[in-house]
GUTIMAR-147153 format. One record per residue: x negated, y, z of N, C-alpha, C in turn; chain; residue number from 1. Coordinates in steps of 0.05 Angstrom, whole numbers. Each point is the difference from the previous one (the first is absolute). Layout:
RORO     n.u     n.v     n.w    ca.u    ca.v    ca.w     c.u     c.v     c.w  chain    n
RORO       X       Y       Z       X       Y       Z       X       Y       Z      A  NUM
...
END
This chain:
RORO     n.u     n.v     n.w    ca.u    ca.v    ca.w     c.u     c.v     c.w  chain    n
RORO     590     444    1047     -21     -19     -13       2      -4     -31      A    1
RORO     -19      13     -14      -6       2     -27      13     -29     -16      A    2
RORO       2      -2     -23       9     -26     -20     -32     -15      11      A    3
RORO     -27      17     -12     -19     -22       1      -6      -5      16      A    4
RORO       7      20      32      -9     -20      18      16     -26      12      A    5
RORO      33       1      -8      17     -20      11      -8     -18     -23      A    6
RORO      -5       4     -21     -13     -23     -23     -20     -16      20      A    7
RORO     -23      18       8     -25     -17       6      11     -13      34      A    8
RORO      16      13       6       7     -14      34      14     -21      -5      A    9
RORO      13      -5     -30       7     -28       3      -2     -18     -18      A   10
RORO      -7     -20      16     -16     -28     -15      17     -11     -23      A   11
RORO      24       2       4      18     -14     -20      -1      21     -24      A   12
RORO       7      19       3       1      17     -27     -24       8     -10      A   13
RORO     -24      -5      14     -29       9     -10      -4     -27     -19      A   14
RORO      13     -23      14      -6     -31     -16      10      -5     -21      A   15
RORO      24      14      -6      20       2     -24      -9      13     -20      A   16
RORO     -15      30       6     -16      11     -16     -25     -19     -19      A   17
RORO     -15      -2      23     -22      -7      -6      -1     -32     -21      A   18
RORO      21     -14       8      10     -16     -13       9       4     -33      A   19
RORO      17      20       1      13      15     -26     -24      12     -17      A   20
RORO     -14      17      11     -24      13     -14     -20     -22      -8      A   21
RORO      -2     -19      15     -23     -29      -2      13     -13     -28      A   22
RORO      31       0      -1       9     -18     -25      -7      20     -21      A   23
RORO       9      25      -2       0      12     -19     -39       5     -13      A   24
RORO     -18      -1      19     -24      -8      -2      -9     -29     -17      A   25
RORO       8     -15       6       3     -24     -12       6       0     -29      A   26
RORO      26       7       4       9      -3     -30     -12      21     -16      A   27
RORO     -13      25       4     -19      12     -15     -16     -10     -11      A   28
RORO     -16     -16      16     -31     -13      -4      13     -30     -16      A   29
RORO      20      -3       2       7     -19     -19       2       5     -26      A   30
RORO      16      17       0       0      10     -26     -26      18     -15      A   31
RORO     -12       6      17     -31       7      -9      -7     -18     -19      A   32
RORO      -8     -28      24     -11     -22      -4      14     -17     -30      A   33
RORO      20       7      -3      19     -22     -25      -8      21     -25      A   34
RORO      -2      28       8      -7      20     -28     -31     -20      -8      A   35
RORO     -18       2      17     -28      -1       1       2     -35     -20      A   36
RORO      12     -17      15      -3     -23     -16       8     -11     -26      A   37
RORO      21      21      -4      11       1     -21     -12      15     -27      A   38
RORO     -23      20      10     -16      12     -19     -21     -15       1      A   39
RORO     -12     -14      23     -27     -24      -5      15     -21     -21      A   40
RORO      29      -8      -4       4     -22     -17      -1      15     -22      A   41
RORO      12      23      -3     -10       7     -35     -21       8      -5      A   42
RORO     -21      10      18     -28      -5     -14      -9     -29      -6      A   43
RORO       8     -20      19      -7     -27      -5       9     -11     -23      A   44
RORO      24      16      -9      12     -14     -24     -17      12     -32      A   45
RORO      -9      32      10     -15      15     -19     -16     -13     -10      A   46
RORO     -21     -13      25     -30      -8       0      12     -33     -19      A   47
RORO      15     -13       1       0     -22      -7      13       7     -32      A   48
RORO       8      20      -9       3       7     -27     -16      16     -10      A   49
RORO     -23       8       9     -25      19      -9     -18     -31      -2      A   50
RORO       2     -21      15     -17     -26      -4       9     -10     -30      A   51
RORO      30       1      -3      12     -12     -18     -12      19     -33      A   52
RORO      -1      29       3      -9      11     -20     -29       0      -5      A   53
RORO     -11     -10      15     -30       0       1     -10     -34     -17      A   54
RORO      19     -19      12      -1     -28     -11       7       5     -38      A   55
RORO      19      10      -6      10       3     -23     -23      15     -15      A   56
RORO     -17      17      12      -8      23     -18     -33     -21      -5      A   57
RORO      -2     -11      24     -28     -24       1       2     -21     -23      A   58
RORO      28     -14       1       8     -18     -16      -5      12     -33      A   59
RORO       1      20       2       9       9     -24     -24      12     -21      A   60
RORO     -11       9      22     -28      11     -10     -32     -15       7      A   61
RORO       0     -15      10     -17     -19       6     -18     -26     -21      A   62
RORO     -18      -7      -5     -18     -14     -18      20       3     -26      A   63
RORO       8      29     -12       9       1     -19      -9      31     -14      A   64
RORO      -8       4     -22      -5      27     -19      19      21       9      A   65
RORO      25      -5      -7      19      14       8      17      -7       7      A   66
RORO      25      16      16      18     -13      18      22     -17     -15      A   67
RORO       9     -15      17      21     -21     -10      31      15       3      A   68
RORO       5      17     -18      17      13       3      33     -13       4      A   69
RORO      14     -25     -17      10     -15       4      -1      -9      33      A   70
RORO     -13     -10      10      -8     -10      35      12      27      14      A   71
RORO     -22      19       0      10      30       8      25      -1       4      A   72
RORO      14      -1     -25      24      15       0      22     -16      17      A   73
RORO       0     -33      -1      11     -16      15       7       5      32      A   74
RORO     -30       9       5       4       2      32       4      37       4      A   75
RORO       0      11     -10       2      29       7      28       0      -1      A   76
RORO      19      -7     -20      20      12      -8      16      -7      25      A   77
RORO       5     -29       9      10       4      32     -11      15      17      A   78
RORO     -25      -2       4     -12      14      28       1      35       2      A   79
RORO       0       6     -30       3      28       6      29      11      -1      A   80
RORO      18     -20       1      33       8      11      -4      -2      23      A   81
RORO     -11     -19      12      -3     -13      28      -8      31      17      A   82
RORO     -26       3     -14     -15      22      16      20      31       4      A   83
RORO      13       3     -25      17      24       4      26       8      16      A   84
RORO      10     -32       6      17      -5      12     -12       0      33      A   85
RORO     -23      -7       4     -11      -5      21      -9      22       9      A   86
RORO      -9      24     -20      -8      25       8      26      16      12      A   87
RORO      22      -4     -15      26      19      11      11     -10      22      A   88
RORO     -14     -20       6      22      -3      28     -25      -7      22      A   89
RORO     -17      22       0     -19       2      16      17      13      28      A   90
RORO      -4     -13      18      16       7      38     -10      33       6      A   91
RORO       4      10      11      -4      25      12     -36       3      11      A   92
RORO      -6     -19      10     -25      -5      11     -24      -6     -22      A   93
RORO      12       2     -24     -28      -8     -19      -9      26      -2      A   94
RORO     -25       9      -8     -12      28     -11      11       1     -30      A   95
RORO      -1      27      -5      16       7     -26     -20     -10     -22      A   96
RORO     -21      13       7     -28     -15     -16       4     -29     -14      A   97
RORO       3     -13      21      -2     -37       1      21      -2     -26      A   98
RORO      28      13       6      22     -10     -13     -10      11     -32      A   99
RORO      -5      26      -3     -14      14     -29     -13     -27     -12      A  100
RORO     -28     -10      14     -13     -14     -10      13     -21     -13      A  101
RORO      16     -18      20      12     -18     -16      23      -4     -22      A  102
RORO      13      32       2      12       8     -22     -16      13     -29      A  103
RORO     -17       4       7     -24      12     -26     -10     -21      -7      A  104
RORO     -10     -25      12     -11     -27     -13      17     -11     -13      A  105
RORO      26      -1       4      24     -14      -8       7      10     -24      A  106
RORO      -1      28      -2      12      18     -33     -31      -8     -12      A  107
RORO     -29       4       7     -20     -12     -13       2     -28     -10      A  108
RORO      17     -15      15      -6     -31      -8      29      -7     -21      A  109
RORO      27      16       8      13      10     -30      -5      10     -23      A  110
RORO     -23      17      -2     -12      15     -19     -14     -19     -10      A  111
RORO     -16     -11      12     -23     -26     -18      18     -17     -17      A  112
RORO      21     -11       9      20     -21      -5      12      12     -28      A  113
RORO       7      25       2      11      10     -25     -23       3     -26      A  114
RORO     -13      11      15     -23      15     -26     -13     -26      -7      A  115
RORO      -6     -23      13     -15     -21     -16      22     -17     -21      A  116
RORO      33      -2      14      16      -5     -24       8      18     -19      A  117
RORO      -2      27       3       3      16     -30     -35       0     -14      A  118
RORO     -21      -7      12     -15       3     -10     -10     -22     -25      A  119
RORO      11     -26       5      -3     -21     -17      26      10     -24      A  120
RORO      22      26      -3      14     -12     -22       0      35     -11      A  121
RORO     -12      18      17      -2      21     -18     -33       9      -2      A  122
RORO       2      22     -20     -32       4     -12     -11      29      30      A  123
RORO     -16       4       2     -20      17      16      22      19       5      A  124
RORO       1      19     -19      14      25      -1      31       4      15      A  125
RORO      11     -25     -15      25      -7      17      -3      -5      27      A  126
RORO     -21     -15       6       4     -10      25      -5      27      20      A  127
RORO     -20      15     -12      -8      25      18      24      19       1      A  128
RORO      16       7     -18      19      12       0      21     -12      17      A  129
RORO      11     -24      -2      17      -5      14      -3       2      35      A  130
RORO     -27      -5       5      -8      -1      30       5      23       4      A  131
RORO     -15      21      -9       7      30       4      21      10      -1      A  132
RORO      21      -3     -14      24       3       0      14      -8      25      A  133
RORO      -6     -21       6      20     -15      30     -12      11      20      A  134
RORO     -23      12      -2      -8      14      27      15      30       4      A  135
RORO      -1      13     -33       6      20       3      32       3      18      A  136
RORO       9     -21     -14      38      -2       4      -7       0      33      A  137
RORO     -16     -16      18      11      -5      22     -19      15      22      A  138
RORO     -20      22      -7     -15      25      17      16      19      -3      A  139
RORO       8       3      31       6      14       1     -15      27      24      A  140
RORO     -20       4       1     -24      17      11      -5     -13      33      A  141
RORO      10     -24       2     -13      -7      27     -19     -15       5      A  142
RORO     -23       4     -20     -28      -4       9     -10      20     -18      A  143
RORO     -33       4       3     -16       7     -18     -27     -17      -2      A  144
RORO     -14      16     -15     -22     -21     -15     -20      -4      27      A  145
RORO       1      15      20     -11      -9      32      11     -26       5      A  146
RORO      19       0      -6       5     -24      12       6     -33     -21      A  147
RORO      -5      10     -23      -5     -21     -21     -27      -5      -4      A  148
RORO     -16      25      10     -37      -5       5      -9     -27      29      A  149
RORO      22       9      17       0     -16      23      -3     -34      -5      A  150
RORO      26      -3     -14       0     -30      -5     -14      -8     -22      A  151
RORO      -2      17     -25     -20      -9     -15     -25       4      -6      A  152
RORO      -6      19      25     -38       5       0     -17     -30      -2      A  153
RORO      11     -13      12     -23     -29      -3      -7      -9     -26      A  154
RORO      18       1     -18       2      -1     -29     -30       1     -23      A  155
RORO     -12      32      17     -11      14     -10      -7       4     -33      A  156
RORO      18      22      -5       5       4     -27     -29       7     -16      A  157
RORO     -22      20       9     -23       1      -9     -19     -26      -5      A  158
RORO       8     -16      17     -21     -31      -5      14     -15     -30      A  159
RORO      30       1       6       6     -12     -21       5      13     -29      A  160
RORO       0      27       4     -15      17     -35     -15      -7       1      A  161
RORO     -25      -8      12     -24       0      -5      -3     -26     -12      A  162
RORO      12     -15      12      -4     -31      -4      19      -4     -34      A  163
RORO      16      20      -6      10      -7     -22      -6      17     -24      A  164
RORO     -16      11       5      -9      28     -18      -8     -22     -30      A  165
RORO       4      24     -14      -2     -13     -27       0      29     -20      A  166
RORO     -21       4     -18       7      23     -18      22     -15     -21      A  167
RORO      22      25      -7      17     -11     -22       3      31     -11      A  168
RORO      15      -2     -28       7      17     -17      18      19      19      A  169
RORO      12      24      -5      17      19       9      -1      24     -12      A  170
RORO      25      -1      -9      13      30     -19     -11      11      24      A  171
RORO     -17      29      -1      -5      21      14      25      25       9      A  172
RORO      10       4     -31      29      13       9      15     -13      16      A  173
RORO      12     -23      -5      14      -8      19       1      -3      27      A  174
RORO     -33      -7       5      -5      -5      28       5      25      15      A  175
RORO     -10      24     -19       0      25      17      25       7       7      A  176
RORO      22      -8     -22      25       5      17      12     -16      19      A  177
RORO     -13     -22       1       7     -22      25     -11      18      25      A  178
RORO     -22       9       8     -16       5      19      12      28      -2      A  179
RORO       6      14     -13      16      26       5      23       3      18      A  180
RORO      15     -28       6      19      -9      14      -6      -2      34      A  181
RORO     -28       4       8      -9      -9      23     -12      25       9      A  182
RORO      -1       3      26     -12      33       7     -29     -11       2      A  183
RORO     -17      22       9     -27      -3       2     -10     -11      25      A  184
RORO      13      -7      15      -7     -13      25      -1     -29      -6      A  185
RORO      25     -17     -16       6     -20     -11     -28     -11     -21      A  186
RORO      -5      24     -15     -14      -6     -23     -30      -5       8      A  187
RORO     -13      14      28     -18      -4       9      -4     -22      16      A  188
RORO      21      -6       9       3     -29      25      -3     -18     -24      A  189
RORO      14      -2     -26       2     -28      -8      23     -17      -5      A  190
RORO      21      19      12      27     -21      10      23      26      11      A  191
RORO      20      -9     -11      19      21      14      -2       1      30      A  192
RORO       2      24       4      -2       6      32      32      14       3      A  193
RORO      15     -10      -7      33       2      13      21     -15     -13      A  194
RORO      22     -12      16      12     -23      -8      15      16     -26      A  195
RORO       6      23       3      18      17     -28     -16      -5     -29      A  196
RORO     -30       2       4     -18      -2     -22      -3     -33      -8      A  197
RORO       2     -18      22      -1     -26      -8      27      -3     -17      A  198
RORO      15       4      12      38      -8      -7       0      15     -36      A  199
RORO     -14      20       6       9      13     -28     -16      -6     -31      A  200
RORO     -23     -10      11     -17       5     -18       2     -16     -27      A  201
RORO      -5      17     -26       7     -14     -22      -9     -26      -6      A  202
RORO       7     -19       9     -20     -33      -6       7      -6     -21      A  203
RORO      24       8     -21       2      -2     -26     -10       3     -20      A  204
RORO     -20      19       6     -17      11     -16     -29      -6      -3      A  205
RORO      -4     -24      18     -26      -9       8      -5     -17     -22      A  206
RORO      16     -11     -14      -7     -19     -30      -8      19     -21      A  207
RORO       4      30       2      -7      15     -22     -28      10       1      A  208
RORO      -9      -3      31     -19       6       7     -30     -18       0      A  209
RORO       9     -25      14     -19     -19     -17      15     -22     -13      A  210
RORO     -12      -2     -16       9     -28     -24       0     -29       5      A  211
RORO     -27       1      25       0     -24       6      17     -19      12      A  212
RORO      19      -9      -6      20     -16      10      -8     -18      19      A  213
RORO     -25     -20      -4      -4     -20      10     -12       8      24      A  214
RORO     -10      23       5     -23       9      19      27      11      18      A  215
RORO      22      11      -2      15      10      20      17     -19      10      A  216
RORO       4     -27     -22      15     -24      11     -21     -16      21      A  217
RORO     -19       7       2     -22     -12      14       0      12      36      A  218
RORO       3      24     -18      -1      20      25      21       1      17      A  219
RORO      26      -9     -14      21      -7      19      -3     -26      16      A  220
RORO      -9     -17     -10      -2     -34      11     -22      10      21      A  221
RORO     -21      14       3     -12       3      10       0      17      28      A  222
RORO      28      20      -9       7      10      22      19     -16      19      A  223
RORO       9     -17      -8      26     -12      11     -17     -19      20      A  224
RORO     -22     -11     -14     -15     -24      13      -9      11      24      A  225
RORO     -17      23      -4     -13      16      34      19      10      11      A  226
RORO      30      12     -12      16       1      32       2     -28      10      A  227
RORO      12     -14     -10      12     -25       9     -28      -8      11      A  228
RORO     -22      -1       6     -23     -11       9      -3      21      32      A  229
RORO      -3      25     -11      -1      17      24      27       7      11      A  230
RORO      13       3      -4      26       7      20      10     -25      13      A  231
RORO       7     -17     -19       8     -36      17     -14      -7      18      A  232
RORO     -22       5      -6     -22     -15      19      -6      24      21      A  233
RORO     -20      23     -14     -14      13      16      17      15      22      A  234
RORO      18      18     -14      26      20      18      11     -23      16      A  235
RORO       7     -25     -14      28     -15      16     -21      -3      32      A  236
RORO     -30     -12      -6     -15      -5      19       4      25      28      A  237
RORO     -11      23     -19       2      21      25      30       5      13      A  238
RORO      19      -1     -13      33       6      12       0     -26      22      A  239
RORO      -9     -27     -14       0     -19      23     -17       5      24      A  240
RORO     -20      13      -4     -12       3      29       7      30      19      A  241
RORO       9      10     -13      18      22      12      26      -2       8      A  242
RORO       9     -23     -13      30     -13      16      -9     -13      21      A  243
RORO     -17     -16       3     -11     -11      28      -3      11      17      A  244
RORO     -15      23      -2      -7      15      18      28      20      18      A  245
RORO      17       5     -21      27       7       9      17     -14      19      A  246
RORO      -3     -25      -7      18     -22       4     -10      -3      31      A  247
RORO     -28      -1      -2      -9      -3      33       6      25      21      A  248
RORO       3      25     -12       6      19       9      29      13      12      A  249
RORO      13     -23      -9      27       8       0      -2      -4      35      A  250
END
């Protein structure tokens, strides 16, 4: 009699095998359910943080002509730190894009805090160069302009430029030198088309091209305001919707 026949013919042995295998199946199922529960809890916490981020943006931008940066910083500093810690603690069942969304919004919130603080004690060119320098130090080739455009696409650069357009006097020779640092593709697009161009463009030369510092200061303020309203409200709302869908799909 073969082994299989012997097992099949012996109800005691068969019962032991069935029980043992059932125990393994149940344990595996319980582990799977536990992983799902941890992922759902992570998504739930993420949604709460995104709600707080939206609330901070609403309070800082509603009912006023320009963002209340003091109020925004007070709320964003601790929240940004919580968000990056939360992103780094994502369990295995959480999708990588969801984790990246949380980390990206945390980085953006941190950046807004730093920039708004520095804008109060630096002139416009010092600020531009400081922001560019920090970004250059931290960039290791891990993203490209497609990633940047995906995050900030809702900002609407063309519409922003149209609204802030003003005739200003320029030093044409200096302007030509500045433009020579960009590719033809970027010149035609009206913006840097690679991260490397954005990080290495000679921002410090702009004050030699445009003498109207009041205009440049105003443009910086308008840029900050537009990014606060667009990213902290519109982008966060999109991420919130995506996170809800991912939570339900777990």
